[in-house]
C-alpha positions in Angstrom: -0.3 14.9 -5.7 -1.3 11.8 -3.8 -1.5 11.8 0.0 -0.4 8.5 1.5 -1.6 7.7 5.1 -0.2 5.1 7.5 2.7 3.4 9.2 6.4 4.1 8.8 8.6 1.5 10.5 11.8 -0.5 10.3 11.8 -4.2 9.2 14.4 -6.2 11.0 15.5 -9.2 8.9 16.8 -11.8 11.2 19.1 -14.5 10.0 20.4 -17.3 12.3 24.1 -17.5 13.0 26.2 -19.9 15.1 25.9 -17.5 18.1 22.5 -16.0 17.6 21.1 -13.7 14.9 22.4 -11.3 12.4 20.0 -8.3 12.0 19.6 -6.3 8.8 17.5 -3.3 9.5 15.5 -1.9 6.5 13.1 1.0 6.2 9.6 -0.1 5.6 5.9 0.0 6.3 3.4 -0.4 3.5 2.2 3.2 3.3 5.7 4.4 3.6 6.8 2.2 0.7 3.9 3.4 -1.4 4.8 7.0 -0.9 8.5 6.3 -1.9 7.3 4.2 -4.8 5.2 7.0 -6.1 8.0 9.5 -5.9 10.4 7.1 -7.7 7.8 6.9 -10.4 7.9 10.7 -10.7 4.5 11.1 -9.2 4.2 13.8 -6.5 3.5 12.2 -3.1 2.9 13.5 0.4 3.0 11.4 3.6 0.7 11.7 6.6 1.8 9.7 9.7 3.3 10.1 13.1 7.1 10.0 12.9 9.1 9.4 16.0 11.8 11.7 17.4 14.0 8.6 18.1 16.9 7.4 16.0 14.7 5.3 13.7 12.2 8.1 13.3 14.8 10.6 12.3 16.1 8.1 9.7 12.6 7.6 8.3 12.1 11.3 8.0 15.5 11.7 6.3 14.7 8.8 3.9 11.3 10.4 2.9 12.9 13.8 2.3 15.7 12.3 0.2 13.2 10.5 -1.9 11.3 13.8 -2.6 8.2 12.9 -0.6 6.4 16.0 0.8 6.5 16.0 4.6 4.3 18.9 5.5 1.6 16.6 6.8 3.9 14.4 8.9 3.4 14.8 12.6 6.3 14.6 15.0 5.6 12.3 18.0 7.7 11.7 21.1 7.1 8.0 21.0 9.1 5.0 19.7 9.2 3.8 16.1 7.4 0.6 15.2 9.9 -2.3 14.7 8.9 -5.4 12.7 11.0 -8.6 12.8 10.8 -10.3 9.4 11.7 -13.9 8.7 11.3 -15.5 5.3 9.6 -18.8 4.5 10.9 -21.4 2.0 9.2 -19.6 -0.9 10.5 -16.2 0.1 7.2 -15.0 1.6 7.7 -12.8 4.6 6.4 -13.5 8.1 6.2 -10.6 10.5 6.3 -10.1 14.3 5.4 -6.5 15.2 6.5 -4.4 18.1 4.4 -1.3 17.8 2.2 -0.7 20.9 2.4 3.0 21.7 4.5 3.7 18.7 4.5 7.1 16.9 2.7 5.9 13.8 -0.3 4.7 15.9 -0.7 7.9 17.8 -2.4 10.1 15.2 -5.5 11.7 16.7 -8.4 13.5 15.0 -6.8 16.8 15.9 -3.8 15.8 13.8 -5.8 15.5 10.6 -4.5 17.8 7.9 -6.3 20.5 5.9 -5.9 19.6 2.3 -5.7 21.9 -0.7 -6.7 21.2 -4.3 -3.2 19.8 -5.1 -4.2 16.6 -3.4 -6.0 14.5 -6.1 -6.2 11.2 -4.1 -5.7 9.7 -0.7 -4.3 6.2 -0.2 -4.5 4.2 3.0 -4.0 0.7 4.1 -2.4 -2.0 6.3 -2.7 -2.0 10.0 -2.7 1.7 10.5 -6.2 1.8 9.0 -7.3 -0.5 11.9 -5.3 0.0 15.1 -6.4 2.9 17.3 -6.3 5.9 17.6 -4.9 6.2 14.0 -7.4 3.9 12.5 -10.5 5.9 13.5 -8.7 9.2 12.7 -7.9 8.1 9.2 -11.4 6.8 8.8 -12.6 10.3 9.7 -10.3 11.8 7.1 -11.7 9.5 4.4 -15.3 10.3 5.4 -14.5 14.0 5.2 -12.7 13.9 1.9 -14.3 11.2 -0.2 -16.7 13.5 -2.0 -13.8 15.6 -3.2 -11.0 13.2 -3.9 -10.4 9.7 -5.0 -9.8 7.3 -2.1 -7.6 4.2 -2.5 -7.5 1.4 0.0 -5.3 -1.8 0.3 -6.2 -3.8 3.4 -2.7 -5.5 3.4 -3.7 -7.6 6.4 -1.2 -8.2 9.2 -2.6 -11.0 11.4 0.4 -10.6 13.7 -0.8 -7.1 14.5 -4.6 -7.8 14.6 -5.4 -11.5 14.4 -9.1 -11.1 14.5 -10.3 -11.2 10.8 -13.7 -9.9 11.8 -12.1 -6.6 12.8 -10.5 -6.3 9.3 -13.8 -7.1 7.7 -15.6 -4.6 9.8 -13.1 -1.8 8.8 -13.4 -2.7 5.2 -17.2 -2.5 5.5 -16.9 0.9 7.1 -14.7 2.1 4.2 -16.5 0.6 1.3 -19.0 3.5 1.0 -16.1 5.9 0.6 -13.4 4.0 -1.4 -13.1 4.4 -5.1 -10.1 2.1 -5.7 -9.8 -1.2 -3.7 -6.7 -3.2 -4.3 -6.5 -6.5 -2.4 -4.3 -9.6 -2.6 -5.7 -13.1 -3.2 -4.2 -14.1 0.1 -6.0 -11.3 2.0 -9.2 -12.1 0.1 -9.0 -15.7 1.3 -8.3 -14.6 4.9 -11.3 -12.3 4.9 -13.8 -14.3 2.8 -12.6 -17.9 2.8 -13.8 -19.8 -0.3 -15.7 -16.8 -1.7 -15.7 -16.1 -5.5 -13.6 -13.1 -6.3 -15.8 -12.1 -9.2 -18.9 -12.1 -7.0 -17.2 -10.1 -4.3 -15.8 -7.6 -6.7 -19.3 -7.1 -8.2 -20.8 -6.6 -4.8 -18.2 -3.9 -4.0 -18.7 -2.1 -7.3 -22.4 -2.1 -6.5 -21.6 -0.4 -3.3 -19.8 2.4 -5.2 -16.2 1.2 -5.6 -15.1 2.2 -9.1 -12.1 -0.1 -9.5 -11.3 -3.4 -7.8 -7.9 -5.0 -8.3 -7.0 -8.5 -7.0 -3.3 -9.3 -7.1 -2.3 -13.0 -7.1 1.5 -13.2 -7.0 3.1 -14.8 -10.0 -0.3 -15.3 -11.5 -0.7 -11.6 -12.1 -3.6 -9.3 -11.4 -7.3 -9.2 -12.0 -9.2 -6.0 -12.7 -12.9 -5.3 -12.2 -15.0 -2.3 -13.1 -18.8 -2.0 -13.7 -19.5 -4.5 -16.4 -15.8 -5.2 -17.2 -13.2 -7.7 -16.0 -9.7 -8.6 -17.2 -6.6 -10.6 -16.2 -3.0 -9.5 -16.7 -0.4 -12.3 -16.3 2.6 -12.1 -14.0 6.1 -11.3 -15.1 8.7 -14.1 -14.5 11.8 -13.0 -12.5 14.3 -14.6 -10.2 12.7 -13.9 -6.8 14.9 -12.7 -4.0 11.8 -12.2 -1.7 8.4 -10.7 -2.1 8.7 -8.0 0.6 7.2 -4.7 -0.8 5.8 -6.3 -4.0 2.2 -5.3 -3.2 3.3 -1.8 -2.3 5.2 -1.5 -5.5 2.1 -2.6 -7.4 0.0 -0.1 -5.5 2.4 2.8 -6.2 2.6 1.9 -9.9 -1.2 1.6 -10.2 -1.7 5.0 -8.7 1.1 6.6 -10.6 -0.2 5.3 -13.9 -3.8 6.4 -13.2 -2.5 9.9 -12.2 -0.4 10.2 -15.3 -3.4 9.3 -17.5 -5.6 11.8 -15.7 -7.8 9.0 -14.4 -7.8 9.8 -10.6 -11.4 11.1 -10.8 -14.3 9.1 -9.6 -16.3 9.4 -12.8 -13.3 8.7 -15.0 -12.5 5.5 -13.0 -16.0 4.3 -13.6 -15.6 4.6 -17.4 -12.0 3.3 -17.8 -11.7 1.2 -20.9 -10.3 -2.3 -21.0 -7.2 -1.5 -23.1 -6.2 1.4 -20.8 -6.8 -0.7 -17.7 -4.8 -3.6 -19.1 -1.8 -1.3 -19.8 -2.0 0.1 -16.3 -2.1 -3.3 -14.7 0.8 -4.5 -16.8 2.8 -1.6 -15.7 2.0 -2.3 -12.0 2.7 -6.0 -12.4 6.2 -5.2 -13.9 6.9 -2.8 -11.0 6.1 -5.6 -8.5 8.2 -8.1 -10.4 11.3 -5.8 -10.1 10.8 -5.4 -6.4 10.6 -9.2 -6.1 14.0 -9.5 -7.8 15.5 -7.4 -5.0 15.9 -8.0 -1.3 13.5 -6.0 0.8 11.2 -3.2 -0.3 13.4 -1.6 -2.9 10.8 -0.2 -5.3 11.7 0.7 -8.9 12.1 3.9 -10.8 10.6 4.8 -14.2 14.1 3.9 -15.6 14.0 0.5 -14.0 10.6 -0.2 -15.6 11.7 1.1 -19.0 14.7 -1.3 -18.9 12.5 -4.3 -18.0 9.9 -3.5 -20.6 12.6 -3.2 -23.2 13.6 -6.8 -22.6 12.2 -9.4 -25.1 
């Protein structure tokens, strides 16, 4: 089982009309999406976050339950649900405006941290809940406590509209690097954090720090994988793009699901993963992201969806 930590929210897609805006409310939040994505890929997932008692929070809890995500670690909070207003650029890329101050998913304290049993093989965290307080420091404490016993996965998934200061994102990444085994980062986030830096050089420095597997995703160009002494590129999959919302989360879920299914969610096994195995895993994750891009919003694929895509010529 994989424990996913972080925000759960609603994305409000706003489209202009003659009299104002039409709002399409969709369940979201990067960690929330990863947990659902894992479950749809038939990998056991649990979710650790603060869930509101309001209308939106109850719907989030219902959605997780219906997807088969384990909710024993979810903490009920008498605070509002984070709402994110999403507009789409000409290329389908999402732009976010967050309303989350004092929201339930930010209010996780150290005292809320769960006691974990041996069923939890890995912990995944990312996005703004790894940075905003108090949840950011609480999750950091969890990672420090558990990294010697379980694989830690991290995706910065930067949201400048939540925290515009890139130095804060870099500082949190630095704090996590000594504890993270899998680092997945988009090319866009890499440029935001380390403008002009060479991804190969950066990946090598992170692996020297102890990260076992570094993945750089680059949209339609595919994904780049780095381990100690190995690097490879898997091309993207061409699809008709509806939007790219949730594509990175879909990739992340598929990556973790494939690693789990192959028994590779162990620090020593990640270090020694061979190129052919890693190539197959990254191709699986790229295909999962492509399916999500072909749908509106963060509608992540099932194993059946992936089997259908991979059966196509």
